[in-house]
N, C-alpha and C positions, 0 to 999 in steps of 0.2 A: 683808670678813672681816679681823678683827684677827689679826696673827701676831706671834710672838715666837721668838727663837732659843733653842736649848737652853742656850747660854751665858747668855743674859739670865735664863732661868728659874733656872738654877743660882745666879746672882748674887743673885737675890731670896731664894732659900732660905738662902744664906750670910749674908744680912743679917737672918736670922731673921724674915722676913716670913711671915705666915700665908697660905698659898696653898691654894686648892681645886683639886686636880689630879684629873682623871678620865682613866684609862687605858682606851682602847676596844679594846685587843687582846683576843684570846681568852684564856681562863683558863690554858691550857697555856703560852702565851707569857709571861704575867705571872708564872707560877710560876718562870720562869728569872731573874726580877729586875725590880723596878719602882722608880720614884722613891719615896723614903720618904714615907709618908702618902697616896700616890695611892689613889684608889678605883677598883676595876675594874668597869666597866660595858661588856661587849662591845658592839661597834657594832650588832649585830643586836638588842640589847635596849634601846638608848638610847631609842627611841620609847616603849617600855613602862615604862621606869623614870624618865623625865624628871620625873615628878611628885615624885620624891625630891629634886630640885634646887630650891634657893631662888632665885627670880628676882631677889632683891635682892643676891645674891652674884655675883662674877665667877669663872669657872672656866677653867682651862687644860686643853685637851684634848690628849692624847698617844696615839700609836700606835707602830708599828715604824718607819715611814719618813716619815709625814706625810700620806699619802693618806687613810686611814680617818679620822684625826682631822680632816682638812679637811672630809670629808663630814659628820661628826658636828657639827663647829663650824657649818657652814652650816645644817644642819637645826635645831640648837638656837637659833641666831640667828633663824631664821625663826619660831620658836615664842616669841620674846621673851626669851630668856636672854642674859646677858652672858657671852660666851665668847671665848677666844683660842686659836688653833691653834699648837701648838709645832712649828715647821718642822724637818724632818729626823727627827723622832721619836726613838725610843730608839737608833737607829743613830748619831745625833749626840750623844747624852748621854754626858758624861764625868764626871758627878758620882757621888755615892753611890747605891747601889741596895740594896734590901732584899729 
């Protein structure tokens, strides 16, 4: 499984790289703040909404601490998606939130 630190993700955002970020936290957690532009697909819905993801694109998967995103990353990778787990999740995020 590919992984990236929150600092590495923040650096890419600051370079104005177009990133596809999926936040797998629950809706109430995301309401408290998320990485700008991140799409919320709660972990329990990933299996049912993965058809919305383009297999030609790479996605960065985020959660609160890195556990749920790790599970989502492994699942999506097994389904043929290009995914990267953001280590440490939002607990390690120091960048902007929306």
